[in-house]
Structure formats: C-alpha cells, structure tokens
N, C-alpha and C positions, 0 to 999 in steps of 0.2 A: 504494500500500500504506500503510495507516494503522498506524503503529507509535508507541507512546509512547516517551519518552526512555529509560526503563529497557530496553525491548525493543531499541531501537536500539543502546544502549551494550553490551548483552549480546552482540549479534551482532558488533559492531565489535571487541570486545576478547577474546572467549572462543571464537573458532573454533579455538583451540589454547591450550595453557598452563593448562588447568583444573587446580586444585591437587590434589596427591596428599597430602592431609592428612586427619586423622580426621573433621573437619567441613568439607569443601571448599566447600560452599555458603555457610557462614558467612564463610569467608575471602574468597570472591568477592564476597559481598554487601557487605562493607566497602569494597571497591574501587568497587563500583557504586552505593553510597549507598542501600542498601535493607536490609531484614531478610532473614534466612536463609529463612524460610518464604515471603516474598514472591517471592524469586528462584526457589524451587522451583515455586511456582504459576505463575510467568511462563513457565518452561520447559515445564511441562505444557500451558499454553494455546497456546504457539507450536507445540508438537508436534501438538496436537489440530487446530488450524486449518490445518496444512500449511505454516506459515512455516518451520519446521525439519523437515528430513528425518529427523534422528535426533540423539541426544546421547550422547557417550561416546567410546571409543577408535576410531580409524580404523586398521584392521589392513592390513598389506601381505602379500598372499597368498604372494608369492615368498619374502619373508623368513621366512614361517612354514614354508617348506620345500615349499610347494605349487606349483601351476602357474597361470599367468595368460595369457590371450590374448584378442585381439579377433577376431571371426569375422563373416562376412557371407553372406547368401543372396539370391537373386533369387526372390521369392515371387509367384506369380500372384495377381492381385487377388481372384479368386473363391475362393482358398484361404487368404487372408491370416489371417482370424480363426482357422481351424483350425490352421494352422502356428504361429501365435503361441502358442496353447494348448499344442501339442506341445513347442515349444521351452521355454516358461516352466515347464513341469512338471518340468524338470531343476533340481534344487536348485543345481547348479553354475553356472547362469545368474544372474549377479549384477545385470546391467543389460541392457536390451533396448530399442532405439529403432527407430522407423520413420524412414527418411531418403529424401530425394528423389533417387533414382538408380535405374539398372537393378538394382543391388544395393540392395534397399530394406529389408532387415532387418539390423541390426548389433547384435551382442550380445557381452557380455564374459563369459568363463568364468573362474571362480576355483575351482580344485580342490585337494584335500588333498595330492595328489602330482603332480609334474610329468608322470609317465607317464599320468595320468588324462585329460590334455587330449585326446590323440588318440582315446582310447577314447570319451570323451563326444561328441566331434565325429562319430565314426563312428555312435554311437547316434542322434544327431540326424539324420544323413543317412538312416539306415535307417528311422527313424520317420516322416520327412517325405517321403522319396523325392526330395529336392532336394539338389544339391551344396552343400557348405559350403566356403567359402574361409577359410583360416586365415591370420591376420595377427599372428603373435607379435611382440612388440617385440624388435628387434635392438639398439636402444640407447634408453635413456630420457634425454632432455635436460632435461626439467623436468616436474614434476607439482605443481600447487598452485593451487587456486581459493580465493582469499580475497576476500571481498566487503566493501566499505566503504560505509556509508550516511552521507550528509550530513544536515544539519539538516532538509532537506525530504524525507528518506527516498528520495532518488535514489541508486541503487546503481551502483557501478563495481567493476571487478576490479582488484586490486592484488597485487603480489608477496607471497607468504607471508612474514610477519615472521620474521627469523632466530631470534628468541626462542621462536617457536612450534614449531620443529622441532629435532631433534638436529643438531649440526654434522656436516659430512661426515667428519671424522676419527673421529667416534664411531659411524659407520654402516658397520661392516665388511660384507663380502659374506657370503652364506649360508655358514654354518659357524662364524661368530664367536659364535653363541649357539644352543644346542641346547635346544629346548623339551622339558620333561619332562611327566609326566602332570598335575601340578598346574597348570603353565602352560596346558596344553590345556583344562583345566577352567575356568580363568580366561577364556580366549578364548571358550569356549562360553557362559559366563555373561554376558559383556559385549558380544558381537558385535552384539547388537540394541540395545545402549545400557546406560548405567549406571542403577541404581535411583534413582528420584527420592525419596530419603529423606535425612534429616539426616546419617546415617552410611552412605553408599552402599557404601563398601569393607567395612564390617562385614557388610552384607547379602550381598555377594559371598562373603566369607569363610565365612559360614554355609552357603552353597550348596557351596562348594569343600571345606570341611573343614579350614581352617587359620585363622590369626589375621589380623586386618585389617592389622597391620604387615607381614606377609608378602605380602599382596595388594598393598599399596602399593609394596613393594620390588620385587616381580616386575614390576609394571606399569612402574615406573621403568626397570628393566633392559631390558624389551622396547622401551621408548621410546628408550633410548640406543642400542640396536642396530638401530633402524629398523624393527623388527617392528610397532611402533605408529608411524604417521606423526605423529599428533597426537591430543590429547584435548580435546574441547570440543563446541560446537554445530556442526551441519552445516546451513547455510541451504539452503532450496529456492530456487535462483536464478530459477526460473520465477515463483514466487509473489512474489518481490521485484522483478520487472519485467524480468529478462533473458529475454525470451520468444523471442528469435532466437538460435539456437545452431547454429553452423556448424562441421562438421568439414572444415577446409580441407586439401586434399591436393595434393602437389607432385611433379613429375617432375624430379629434379635428378640430375646425374652421380654415380654411385656413389662415385667417387674424391673428390668434394667434399662428399658428404652429411654427414659428421661435422662439418666446419667450418661449413657452411651451417646445419645443425640447431642448433648452438650459438648462432648469431646470431639465428635466429628465436626460440629459447627465451628470449632476453633481452628480447624485446618485452613490455611490461608488460600487454598485453591477451591474451597467450597463456597459457592455463591448463594445457594438456597439450601436450607435443611429443615425438614418437617417430620413430625410424627403423624401418620395417617392410618386409617383402618385397613385391615385385611379383608379380602373377599374370597374365603375358602369355598371350594377347592381351586378356584381359578387363579387367585392371587394370594400369596403367602406373606408378602413383605409389608413391614410396618414403618421402616425408617427410610426416608427419601433424602438424597443429597445430590445436588446438581453440580457437575464437574465439567469444566471447559478446557479445551486444548487446541493446539494447532493441528495435531494429528490424532488418530485413534490410539496410536501407541502411547502418546503422551497422556491421554485420558486413562488408558489401561494402567499406566505406571502410577498415576495418582490414585486410581481405584485400588491398586495393590497396597498403597500406604494405608488406606482405610481398612483393608483386610487385615493388615498387621496390627492396626490399632484395636480392632474389635476382637481379634483372635478367636478363641473358642466360644465367645459370646455370640458369634454369628453362625447360623447353621446353613445359610444359603444367601447368595447375592447374584444380581444381574446388572448389566449396564445396557440401558435402552438408548441407542444412538438416534438422534434426530436426523432424518433424511430429507425432510422438506418442511418449510414454513408454509402452512396453509392459510393462516391469518395472523396478523399482529397489529392490532389497533389500540390496545389498552382499554381501560375502563371508559365507558361512555354513559353519562346520565342523559335521560330523555329531555327534550326541550320542554 
C-alpha cells in the first residue's frame, strides 16, 4: 500500500481522539504539519480509494439502548448469492462475511431495540427458509482494532491507546445516559460519518436544529458514557494489507471461561474477544477471538500462541477465515 507520510500519520494518530472543537480539522492539521484544507482533501481521497472505511463517531448499539448480536447460517452454494441479497436487504445487518465453515455466512445485527433482535432473526429465517443460529455476547472482554503503520507502511495491530477511549469509570452501563430526540438526530446525522467541511459540527447543527456548541457537548457526553466508542478515521484493514482475518473459536470449560477470556483478550494481536453461547451439537465453542494477519500462516502462528496459553483448558478450536465481505455499513438508526 503506497501511503505518503501525511496519510500514514493521519491513520496512526487519529483513529480516535479527533477534536471536538469549532474547526477540528485545523487543530488536527497543526499536529500533522499540514493545512486544514489539505487534511480534509486527504481524508476525502482515502475514503474514495477505500483506504478508510469511514470517518467520524463509532457508535455502540447496546449503549444506544438497542440490540446487538452475531448470527450464522449454513447456506447452500447454489443459493448463496440469493440468500446474501435477502439477508443484506435488512437495514439491521451491519456486517456480513463469508467464512470457511459449514456455517458459512456470519452477520452482525444492530437494532434500535433489544427486542428487535429476535424479530429480525425470525424475519431472516422466514425469508430464506434457513435456520439462523444466534450468538449474542454473554461477556465482552475486549473490542478495539487499532492499526499502526511503520515507515515502510507495514501494518500491525496494537492495543487501542487509552487516550482514544473513555476510561472504564466513565463508561456506566445502559441507563447512565438516556438519549433524547436531539441526541437521536445527532446519531442519525453522523452515523455515516462527519461532514468533510471546515466546521463539521456547525453543519450537523444545521441539520439537527441547534447550535454547534450543543452538538459538541452532546457528542462529548455520548463519548464519556461509551455510546460513542471513539471519533476518528476507520482504516480498511484489508486495503492496508491485513488480508487474512480469522475468527478463532475455542471450547473451554464454562467455569473457567471468564478467566481464560480475560487472558486471551490481553494478547496484543486480538482485536475482539467475547464469550458466546454454544449450539450443540452443531457448535461446541464458547470463546471467540478475532485475529488479523497479512497471511494465513501469520494468523495460524498467532492462533498457536492462544493454544499454548489455554493449554489443557481447551478441548477443541477452529479458525474460520473470512473469504468475502458481503456487507459492511455499520450500525444505522432509522430516520
């Protein structure tokens, strides 16, 4: 991937922590050693060529009061294209991947209410005629994919810097912050990204019907309460060279799962780590950890380190490699 120094530094330093100021691009440009307009044009270019998936706030569906789950289906090859279309037609499907397994379609649902998860899954089952397996997270150990580029534009995964996310003490559980109608309008206006204008919060304010100061304050409040995970650029890790992406899954004793999950989540190459339900006899695994690499051999090597860590506490494991991105839009609230 050919990136110039400004593009590289933008990705390295602004995957979170984008300023909540009247002219945030000007503030960020000072840190990056360029002009405000140059930075805006750089982000536009990286979005256009697919190096960035999006730019703006990353919202947490559950903290918004909605539902979030991972689901999977076993789709016959001769119906795969048709079923993909039927699944992706649901606005609630935020991500959808083809993976190498009998369960060969895995998608994430993000709904506006927790109750809507089961309804949407039932709708998908009815539309496709295929059983859907629901894998809601029972515990989240770690979520955070932060990419670091070296001088040769070689990318590695690193832990999300503490400065980029609210502290755990400022991230109360659902109920600590209740969104009102203005908040919902802000979410709807920014869920696809921030306007690439000199005064982006002023542009959002014009859509919402309030002042830019109120927009900034409300975004800050949502960030502090974990409704916004972070604000910044979202790199496309495939475009940056991490083309091998494995969902590693592990069968560990239920009574040890919490402690083992914490240990796996501390590995610097694990970007997502969850405890999820089994579906016997089809699915025996309860610990999920996402691992990224430049090659499958690299992912296998990292998976081997998890094998060594878990030792005799793991009775079986698999790596489900992604072979196609079927949909990747992120969460979307209805208008």
